N, CA, C and O atoms as a GROMACS GRO file, in nm:
protein
  440
    1MET      N    1   1.416  -2.328  -2.292
    1MET     CA    2   1.348  -2.399  -2.234
    1MET      C    3   1.250  -2.476  -2.344
    1MET      O    4   1.204  -2.418  -2.443
    2ALA      N    5   1.225  -2.618  -2.312
    2ALA     CA    6   1.129  -2.666  -2.376
    2ALA      C    7   0.985  -2.633  -2.342
    2ALA      O    8   0.962  -2.564  -2.242
    3ASP      N    9   0.902  -2.671  -2.408
    3ASP     CA   10   0.768  -2.626  -2.374
    3ASP      C   11   0.712  -2.716  -2.263
    3ASP      O   12   0.640  -2.658  -2.182
    4TRP      N   13   0.729  -2.827  -2.247
    4TRP     CA   14   0.709  -2.917  -2.135
    4TRP      C   15   0.792  -2.821  -1.999
    4TRP      O   16   0.724  -2.785  -1.903
    5GLU      N   17   0.889  -2.800  -2.004
    5GLU     CA   18   0.937  -2.755  -1.866
    5GLU      C   19   0.871  -2.612  -1.852
    5GLU      O   20   0.888  -2.564  -1.740
    6ILE      N   21   0.807  -2.543  -1.929
    6ILE     CA   22   0.763  -2.410  -1.913
    6ILE      C   23   0.610  -2.472  -1.826
    6ILE      O   24   0.568  -2.450  -1.713
    7TRP      N   25   0.558  -2.551  -1.933
    7TRP     CA   26   0.433  -2.551  -1.820
    7TRP      C   27   0.473  -2.665  -1.685
    7TRP      O   28   0.394  -2.662  -1.590
    8LEU      N   29   0.572  -2.746  -1.678
    8LEU     CA   30   0.576  -2.801  -1.545
    8LEU      C   31   0.612  -2.689  -1.446
    8LEU      O   32   0.571  -2.701  -1.330
    9THR      N   33   0.693  -2.568  -1.485
    9THR     CA   34   0.736  -2.465  -1.392
    9THR      C   35   0.572  -2.395  -1.355
    9THR      O   36   0.536  -2.378  -1.238
   10ILE      N   37   0.513  -2.372  -1.436
   10ILE     CA   38   0.363  -2.306  -1.445
   10ILE      C   39   0.270  -2.398  -1.343
   10ILE      O   40   0.193  -2.350  -1.260
   11LEU      N   41   0.287  -2.508  -1.361
   11LEU     CA   42   0.208  -2.618  -1.281
   11LEU      C   43   0.252  -2.610  -1.166
   11LEU      O   44   0.163  -2.573  -1.090
   12ALA      N   45   0.376  -2.633  -1.102
   12ALA     CA   46   0.466  -2.611  -1.007
   12ALA      C   47   0.429  -2.488  -0.909
   12ALA      O   48   0.380  -2.502  -0.797
   13LEU      N   49   0.462  -2.364  -0.971
   13LEU     CA   50   0.431  -2.252  -0.878
   13LEU      C   51   0.278  -2.222  -0.903
   13LEU      O   52   0.260  -2.117  -0.842
   14GLY      N   53   0.149  -2.262  -0.965
   14GLY     CA   54   0.034  -2.264  -0.931
   14GLY      C   55   0.020  -2.358  -0.827
   14GLY      O   56  -0.062  -2.312  -0.747
   15LEU      N   57   0.064  -2.476  -0.788
   15LEU     CA   58   0.051  -2.565  -0.688
   15LEU      C   59   0.100  -2.491  -0.548
   15LEU      O   60   0.023  -2.462  -0.457
   16ALA      N   61   0.259  -2.464  -0.549
   16ALA     CA   62   0.289  -2.388  -0.461
   16ALA      C   63   0.251  -2.302  -0.352
   16ALA      O   64   0.266  -2.300  -0.230
   17THR      N   65   0.172  -2.202  -0.483
   17THR     CA   66   0.036  -2.095  -0.463
   17THR      C   67  -0.052  -2.144  -0.416
   17THR      O   68  -0.093  -2.073  -0.325
   18ALA      N   69  -0.134  -2.270  -0.431
   18ALA     CA   70  -0.288  -2.286  -0.376
   18ALA      C   71  -0.230  -2.338  -0.248
   18ALA      O   72  -0.281  -2.289  -0.147
   19ALA      N   73  -0.126  -2.434  -0.230
   19ALA     CA   74  -0.086  -2.480  -0.124
   19ALA      C   75  -0.091  -2.373  -0.021
   19ALA      O   76  -0.184  -2.391   0.059
   20THR      N   77  -0.016  -2.264   0.002
   20THR     CA   78   0.020  -2.174   0.094
   20THR      C   79  -0.109  -2.094   0.097
   20THR      O   80  -0.125  -2.052   0.211
   21ARG      N   81  -0.190  -2.064   0.030
   21ARG     CA   82  -0.332  -2.023   0.063
   21ARG      C   83  -0.434  -2.105   0.108
   21ARG      O   84  -0.531  -2.064   0.171
   22ALA      N   85  -0.412  -2.226   0.076
   22ALA     CA   86  -0.523  -2.336   0.126
   22ALA      C   87  -0.495  -2.367   0.264
   22ALA      O   88  -0.574  -2.413   0.345
   23SER      N   89  -0.357  -2.333   0.285
   23SER     CA   90  -0.310  -2.411   0.417
   23SER      C   91  -0.394  -2.351   0.530
   23SER      O   92  -0.428  -2.419   0.626
   24PHE      N   93  -0.422  -2.236   0.519
   24PHE     CA   94  -0.512  -2.137   0.646
   24PHE      C   95  -0.638  -2.204   0.644
   24PHE      O   96  -0.686  -2.249   0.748
   25TRP      N   97  -0.700  -2.215   0.527
   25TRP     CA   98  -0.813  -2.320   0.531
   25TRP      C   99  -0.815  -2.424   0.593
   25TRP      O  100  -0.903  -2.446   0.676
   26LEU      N  101  -0.705  -2.521   0.560
   26LEU     CA  102  -0.704  -2.631   0.611
   26LEU      C  103  -0.656  -2.670   0.738
   26LEU      O  104  -0.712  -2.769   0.786
   27ILE      N  105  -0.555  -2.612   0.814
   27ILE     CA  106  -0.548  -2.592   0.943
   27ILE      C  107  -0.531  -2.455   1.039
   27ILE      O  108  -0.484  -2.452   1.153
   28GLY      N  109  -0.583  -2.343   0.959
   28GLY     CA  110  -0.612  -2.237   1.036
   28GLY      C  111  -0.705  -2.245   1.173
   28GLY      O  112  -0.694  -2.174   1.273
   29HIS      N  113  -0.805  -2.359   1.145
   29HIS     CA  114  -0.872  -2.340   1.257
   29HIS      C  115  -0.811  -2.439   1.403
   29HIS      O  116  -0.860  -2.430   1.516
   30HIS      N  117  -0.725  -2.505   1.374
   30HIS     CA  118  -0.681  -2.617   1.448
   30HIS      C  119  -0.553  -2.519   1.516
   30HIS      O  120  -0.501  -2.568   1.617
   31ILE      N  121  -0.506  -2.402   1.475
   31ILE     CA  122  -0.385  -2.326   1.514
   31ILE      C  123  -0.463  -2.235   1.573
   31ILE      O  124  -0.552  -2.175   1.513
   32ALA      N  125  -0.427  -2.214   1.732
   32ALA     CA  126  -0.480  -2.102   1.810
   32ALA      C  127  -0.365  -1.959   1.769
   32ALA      O  128  -0.250  -1.966   1.810
   33ILE      N  129  -0.397  -1.873   1.710
   33ILE     CA  130  -0.274  -1.742   1.705
   33ILE      C  131  -0.264  -1.672   1.858
   33ILE      O  132  -0.363  -1.608   1.894
   34PRO      N  133  -0.168  -1.681   1.935
   34PRO     CA  134  -0.152  -1.564   2.037
   34PRO      C  135  -0.213  -1.458   2.024
   34PRO      O  136  -0.214  -1.399   1.916
   35LYS      N  137  -0.276  -1.412   2.133
   35LYS     CA  138  -0.361  -1.294   2.163
   35LYS      C  139  -0.251  -1.169   2.107
   35LYS      O  140  -0.289  -1.109   2.006
   36ARG      N  141  -0.155  -1.140   2.150
   36ARG     CA  142  -0.075  -1.069   2.122
   36ARG      C  143  -0.003  -1.053   1.994
   36ARG      O  144   0.062  -0.949   1.981
   37VAL      N  145  -0.003  -1.138   1.898
   37VAL     CA  146   0.035  -1.161   1.778
   37VAL      C  147  -0.109  -1.100   1.690
   37VAL      O  148  -0.117  -1.004   1.614
   38ASN      N  149  -0.188  -1.174   1.724
   38ASN     CA  150  -0.334  -1.104   1.681
   38ASN      C  151  -0.357  -0.936   1.658
   38ASN      O  152  -0.395  -0.868   1.563
   39GLU      N  153  -0.311  -0.904   1.804
   39GLU     CA  154  -0.330  -0.786   1.814
   39GLU      C  155  -0.234  -0.688   1.694
   39GLU      O  156  -0.268  -0.596   1.619
   40MET      N  157  -0.127  -0.743   1.713
   40MET     CA  158   0.020  -0.687   1.631
   40MET      C  159  -0.051  -0.675   1.497
   40MET      O  160  -0.058  -0.565   1.442
   41LEU      N  161  -0.104  -0.784   1.442
   41LEU     CA  162  -0.143  -0.804   1.289
   41LEU      C  163  -0.251  -0.708   1.246
   41LEU      O  164  -0.279  -0.678   1.131
   42ARG      N  165  -0.320  -0.655   1.384
   42ARG     CA  166  -0.418  -0.548   1.313
   42ARG      C  167  -0.372  -0.417   1.260
   42ARG      O  168  -0.454  -0.345   1.202
   43TYR      N  169  -0.239  -0.377   1.275
   43TYR     CA  170  -0.156  -0.306   1.216
   43TYR      C  171  -0.095  -0.317   1.080
   43TYR      O  172  -0.056  -0.223   1.012
   44ALA      N  173  -0.093  -0.430   1.053
   44ALA     CA  174  -0.010  -0.507   0.924
   44ALA      C  175  -0.075  -0.405   0.816
   44ALA      O  176   0.007  -0.334   0.758
   45PRO      N  177  -0.205  -0.390   0.782
   45PRO     CA  178  -0.245  -0.332   0.667
   45PRO      C  179  -0.210  -0.145   0.648
   45PRO      O  180  -0.192  -0.078   0.546
   46ALA      N  181  -0.213  -0.108   0.783
   46ALA     CA  182  -0.167   0.053   0.799
   46ALA      C  183  -0.018   0.024   0.746
   46ALA      O  184   0.016   0.072   0.638
   47CYS      N  185   0.067  -0.050   0.818
   47CYS     CA  186   0.206  -0.037   0.781
   47CYS      C  187   0.236  -0.065   0.646
   47CYS      O  188   0.333  -0.005   0.600
   48ALA      N  189   0.179  -0.140   0.574
   48ALA     CA  190   0.196  -0.197   0.417
   48ALA      C  191   0.165  -0.080   0.371
   48ALA      O  192   0.266  -0.022   0.331
   49LEU      N  193   0.047  -0.003   0.356
   49LEU     CA  194   0.031   0.110   0.320
   49LEU      C  195   0.135   0.227   0.319
   49LEU      O  196   0.187   0.289   0.226
   50ALA      N  197   0.147   0.235   0.445
   50ALA     CA  198   0.249   0.359   0.475
   50ALA      C  199   0.415   0.310   0.420
   50ALA      O  200   0.511   0.386   0.427
   51ALA      N  201   0.422   0.174   0.368
   51ALA     CA  202   0.555   0.151   0.291
   51ALA      C  203   0.513   0.170   0.144
   51ALA      O  204   0.589   0.146   0.050
   52ILE      N  205   0.414   0.205   0.133
   52ILE     CA  206   0.386   0.184  -0.031
   52ILE      C  207   0.402   0.346  -0.074
   52ILE      O  208   0.450   0.395  -0.176
   53VAL      N  209   0.332   0.419   0.068
   53VAL     CA  210   0.238   0.549   0.014
   53VAL      C  211   0.403   0.657   0.035
   53VAL      O  212   0.426   0.748  -0.045
   54ALA      N  213   0.487   0.628   0.135
   54ALA     CA  214   0.573   0.715   0.158
   54ALA      C  215   0.641   0.763   0.121
   54ALA      O  216   0.664   0.884   0.125
   55PRO      N  217   0.734   0.621   0.034
   55PRO     CA  218   0.823   0.657  -0.079
   55PRO      C  219   0.762   0.749  -0.169
   55PRO      O  220   0.813   0.860  -0.182
   56ASP      N  221   0.649   0.714  -0.238
   56ASP     CA  222   0.601   0.797  -0.332
   56ASP      C  223   0.588   0.927  -0.283
   56ASP      O  224   0.598   1.002  -0.380
   57LEU      N  225   0.572   0.982  -0.193
   57LEU     CA  226   0.536   1.122  -0.140
   57LEU      C  227   0.678   1.186  -0.110
   57LEU      O  228   0.700   1.303  -0.142
   58LEU      N  229   0.779   1.104  -0.043
   58LEU     CA  230   0.911   1.191   0.000
   58LEU      C  231   1.021   1.156  -0.110
   58LEU      O  232   1.129   1.211  -0.089
   59LEU      N  233   1.013   1.083  -0.214
   59LEU     CA  234   1.145   1.054  -0.294
   59LEU      C  235   1.093   1.141  -0.446
   59LEU      O  236   0.977   1.136  -0.487
   60ALA      N  237   1.200   1.217  -0.514
   60ALA     CA  238   1.209   1.278  -0.596
   60ALA      C  239   1.220   1.154  -0.736
   60ALA      O  240   1.248   1.036  -0.715
   61PRO      N  241   1.198   1.197  -0.842
   61PRO     CA  242   1.231   1.096  -0.974
   61PRO      C  243   1.365   1.024  -0.966
   61PRO      O  244   1.380   0.913  -1.018
   62GLY      N  245   1.478   1.098  -0.891
   62GLY     CA  246   1.607   1.048  -0.900
   62GLY      C  247   1.638   0.947  -0.795
   62GLY      O  248   1.732   0.867  -0.802
   63GLY      N  249   1.567   0.954  -0.714
   63GLY     CA  250   1.546   0.868  -0.598
   63GLY      C  251   1.621   0.936  -0.493
   63GLY      O  252   1.684   0.861  -0.419
   64GLN      N  253   1.628   1.067  -0.468
   64GLN     CA  254   1.673   1.158  -0.340
   64GLN      C  255   1.567   1.218  -0.265
   64GLN      O  256   1.477   1.272  -0.328
   65ILE      N  257   1.564   1.217  -0.174
   65ILE     CA  258   1.453   1.277  -0.041
   65ILE      C  259   1.421   1.412  -0.085
   65ILE      O  260   1.515   1.490  -0.100
   66HIS      N  261   1.312   1.449  -0.105
   66HIS     CA  262   1.273   1.546  -0.157
   66HIS      C  263   1.160   1.627  -0.077
   66HIS      O  264   1.042   1.635  -0.111
   67ILE      N  265   1.223   1.689   0.044
   67ILE     CA  266   1.107   1.784   0.124
   67ILE      C  267   1.119   1.910   0.107
   67ILE      O  268   1.219   1.977   0.133
   68GLY      N  269   0.998   1.954   0.055
   68GLY     CA  270   0.997   2.109   0.072
   68GLY      C  271   0.854   2.147  -0.015
   68GLY      O  272   0.784   2.062  -0.070
   69LEU      N  273   0.829   2.298  -0.014
   69LEU     CA  274   0.665   2.325  -0.102
   69LEU      C  275   0.673   2.301  -0.229
   69LEU      O  276   0.573   2.331  -0.294
   70ASP      N  277   0.774   2.249  -0.294
   70ASP     CA  278   0.775   2.242  -0.413
   70ASP      C  279   0.777   2.074  -0.476
   70ASP      O  280   0.793   2.045  -0.594
   71ASN      N  281   0.760   1.994  -0.381
   71ASN     CA  282   0.732   1.868  -0.357
   71ASN      C  283   0.559   1.834  -0.354
   71ASN      O  284   0.501   1.795  -0.252
   72LEU      N  285   0.486   1.858  -0.493
   72LEU     CA  286   0.378   1.888  -0.478
   72LEU      C  287   0.292   1.725  -0.430
   72LEU      O  288   0.172   1.714  -0.406
   73ARG      N  289   0.370   1.639  -0.426
   73ARG     CA  290   0.266   1.511  -0.352
   73ARG      C  291   0.294   1.536  -0.225
   73ARG      O  292   0.204   1.506  -0.147
   74LEU      N  293   0.391   1.582  -0.180
   74LEU     CA  294   0.406   1.576  -0.024
   74LEU      C  295   0.304   1.655   0.031
   74LEU      O  296   0.231   1.616   0.122
   75VAL      N  297   0.294   1.808  -0.044
   75VAL     CA  298   0.174   1.894  -0.006
   75VAL      C  299   0.050   1.814  -0.021
   75VAL      O  300  -0.018   1.788   0.078
   76ALA      N  301   0.032   1.794  -0.084
   76ALA     CA  302  -0.099   1.689  -0.115
   76ALA      C  303  -0.139   1.601  -0.010
   76ALA      O  304  -0.249   1.593   0.043
   77GLY      N  305  -0.027   1.532   0.013
   77GLY     CA  306  -0.049   1.414   0.107
   77GLY      C  307  -0.072   1.498   0.260
   77GLY      O  308  -0.165   1.475   0.337
   78ALA      N  309   0.025   1.587   0.279
   78ALA     CA  310   0.002   1.678   0.400
   78ALA      C  311  -0.164   1.721   0.442
   78ALA      O  312  -0.227   1.705   0.546
   79VAL      N  313  -0.199   1.782   0.315
   79VAL     CA  314  -0.341   1.809   0.315
   79VAL      C  315  -0.420   1.727   0.351
   79VAL      O  316  -0.516   1.738   0.427
   80SER      N  317  -0.370   1.622   0.284
   80SER     CA  318  -0.492   1.508   0.256
   80SER      C  319  -0.514   1.454   0.428
   80SER      O  320  -0.624   1.431   0.480
   81ILE      N  321  -0.376   1.443   0.497
   81ILE     CA  322  -0.375   1.387   0.638
   81ILE      C  323  -0.473   1.481   0.715
   81ILE      O  324  -0.561   1.448   0.794
   82ALA      N  325  -0.440   1.594   0.678
   82ALA     CA  326  -0.545   1.719   0.779
   82ALA      C  327  -0.659   1.699   0.778
   82ALA      O  328  -0.732   1.703   0.877
   83PHE      N  329  -0.704   1.666   0.625
   83PHE     CA  330  -0.853   1.645   0.566
   83PHE      C  331  -0.914   1.546   0.658
   83PHE      O  332  -1.004   1.564   0.740
   84TYR      N  333  -0.835   1.415   0.624
   84TYR     CA  334  -0.889   1.294   0.724
   84TYR      C  335  -0.901   1.326   0.873
   84TYR      O  336  -0.998   1.285   0.936
   85VAL      N  337  -0.809   1.396   0.928
   85VAL     CA  338  -0.811   1.421   1.092
   85VAL      C  339  -0.962   1.480   1.105
   85VAL      O  340  -1.042   1.435   1.187
   86VAL      N  341  -0.994   1.591   1.008
   86VAL     CA  342  -1.112   1.648   1.021
   86VAL      C  343  -1.244   1.572   1.052
   86VAL      O  344  -1.317   1.558   1.150
   87ARG      N  345  -1.241   1.517   0.877
   87ARG     CA  346  -1.381   1.449   0.848
   87ARG      C  347  -1.349   1.287   0.893
   87ARG      O  348  -1.456   1.249   0.939
   88ARG      N  349  -1.271   1.194   0.899
   88ARG     CA  350  -1.264   1.072   0.926
   88ARG      C  351  -1.344   0.990   0.821
   88ARG      O  352  -1.418   0.899   0.860
   89ASN      N  353  -1.332   1.022   0.684
   89ASN     CA  354  -1.390   0.945   0.579
   89ASN      C  355  -1.311   0.909   0.469
   89ASN      O  356  -1.288   0.994   0.383
   90MET      N  357  -1.264   0.794   0.460
   90MET     CA  358  -1.139   0.762   0.369
   90MET      C  359  -1.196   0.792   0.215
   90MET      O  360  -1.124   0.837   0.126
   91LEU      N  361  -1.303   0.767   0.203
   91LEU     CA  362  -1.299   0.802   0.040
   91LEU      C  363  -1.321   0.953  -0.006
   91LEU      O  364  -1.274   1.002  -0.109
   92GLU      N  365  -1.408   1.024   0.094
   92GLU     CA  366  -1.347   1.170   0.074
   92GLU      C  367  -1.224   1.218   0.073
   92GLU      O  368  -1.187   1.310   0.000
   93THR      N  369  -1.143   1.148   0.165
   93THR     CA  370  -0.986   1.203   0.159
   93THR      C  371  -0.934   1.176   0.039
   93THR      O  372  -0.864   1.256  -0.022
   94ILE      N  373  -0.972   1.030  -0.015
   94ILE     CA  374  -0.884   0.987  -0.146
   94ILE      C  375  -0.949   1.111  -0.288
   94ILE      O  376  -0.884   1.164  -0.378
   95ILE      N  377  -1.085   1.120  -0.258
   95ILE     CA  378  -1.120   1.236  -0.362
   95ILE      C  379  -1.051   1.357  -0.331
   95ILE      O  380  -0.997   1.427  -0.416
   96PHE      N  381  -1.053   1.382  -0.207
   96PHE     CA  382  -1.011   1.537  -0.203
   96PHE      C  383  -0.864   1.538  -0.224
   96PHE      O  384  -0.810   1.633  -0.280
   97GLY      N  385  -0.800   1.435  -0.183
   97GLY     CA  386  -0.656   1.444  -0.171
   97GLY      C  387  -0.617   1.462  -0.345
   97GLY      O  388  -0.540   1.546  -0.393
   98MET      N  389  -0.688   1.366  -0.411
   98MET     CA  390  -0.656   1.352  -0.590
   98MET      C  391  -0.700   1.466  -0.636
   98MET      O  392  -0.642   1.497  -0.740
   99ALA      N  393  -0.786   1.551  -0.597
   99ALA     CA  394  -0.836   1.656  -0.638
   99ALA      C  395  -0.757   1.756  -0.582
   99ALA      O  396  -0.745   1.834  -0.677
  100PHE      N  397  -0.703   1.799  -0.500
  100PHE     CA  398  -0.603   1.891  -0.411
  100PHE      C  399  -0.483   1.874  -0.510
  100PHE      O  400  -0.442   1.973  -0.571
  101PHE      N  401  -0.428   1.757  -0.525
  101PHE     CA  402  -0.294   1.730  -0.614
  101PHE      C  403  -0.297   1.763  -0.728
  101PHE      O  404  -0.200   1.820  -0.778
  102THR      N  405  -0.440   1.728  -0.819
  102THR     CA  406  -0.449   1.795  -0.938
  102THR      C  407  -0.461   1.945  -0.966
  102THR      O  408  -0.415   2.005  -1.063
  103ALA      N  409  -0.531   1.994  -0.866
  103ALA     CA  410  -0.557   2.128  -0.856
  103ALA      C  411  -0.398   2.211  -0.852
  103ALA      O  412  -0.371   2.292  -0.941
  104LEU      N  413  -0.320   2.188  -0.766
  104LEU     CA  414  -0.155   2.194  -0.728
  104LEU      C  415  -0.082   2.218  -0.874
  104LEU      O  416  -0.034   2.322  -0.920
  105ARG      N  417  -0.090   2.080  -0.935
  105ARG     CA  418  -0.011   2.060  -1.066
  105ARG      C  419  -0.094   2.149  -1.173
  105ARG      O  420  -0.022   2.211  -1.250
  106LEU      N  421  -0.215   2.163  -1.190
  106LEU     CA  422  -0.267   2.258  -1.302
  106LEU      C  423  -0.262   2.402  -1.291
  106LEU      O  424  -0.265   2.475  -1.390
  107LEU      N  425  -0.253   2.456  -1.141
  107LEU     CA  426  -0.244   2.607  -1.114
  107LEU      C  427  -0.084   2.630  -1.128
  107LEU      O  428  -0.047   2.732  -1.186
  108HIS      N  429  -0.016   2.565  -1.092
  108HIS     CA  430   0.120   2.584  -1.056
  108HIS      C  431   0.148   2.682  -0.960
  108HIS      O  432   0.195   2.794  -0.982
  109ILE      N  433   0.111   2.624  -0.828
  109ILE     CA  434   0.086   2.717  -0.729
  109ILE      C  435   0.235   2.744  -0.657
  109ILE      O  436   0.278   2.846  -0.603
  110PHE      N  437   0.296   2.615  -0.677
  110PHE     CA  438   0.428   2.643  -0.613
  110PHE      C  439   0.583   2.627  -0.742
  110PHE      O  440   0.698   2.648  -0.703
   0.00000   0.00000   0.00000
C-alpha cells in the first residue's frame, strides 16, 4: 500500500468512528427510546461483564471447561461473589477477590 492509501484509510476509519459516536449527540434528543428497550439496556453492562469474566473463570488454558476445586480462578470467583452478597461493596469485592486468588496461588491449597 502506498502512504496516501494508509492515510486515507486512517482518515475514513476516524470519520466513521466519529460519525457513529456523534450520532447520539446529534439525533439522540429527537428520538425517544421505548420504555421497554430502556429497561433492557440497564442490564447491558452486567451482561457484557459476565461475558468477559465467565470464560476466564470456567475455561482452562486449552479451552476446555474446567470445573473443580483445582480451578483457582473459579474458586476465587465463587468466594468473591459470596463476599459481594454479604458486603455489597464492589471495590472491597475486587480487592478481596484478588487477594484471595493470590493467596490460593501462593499457598497451593488445592
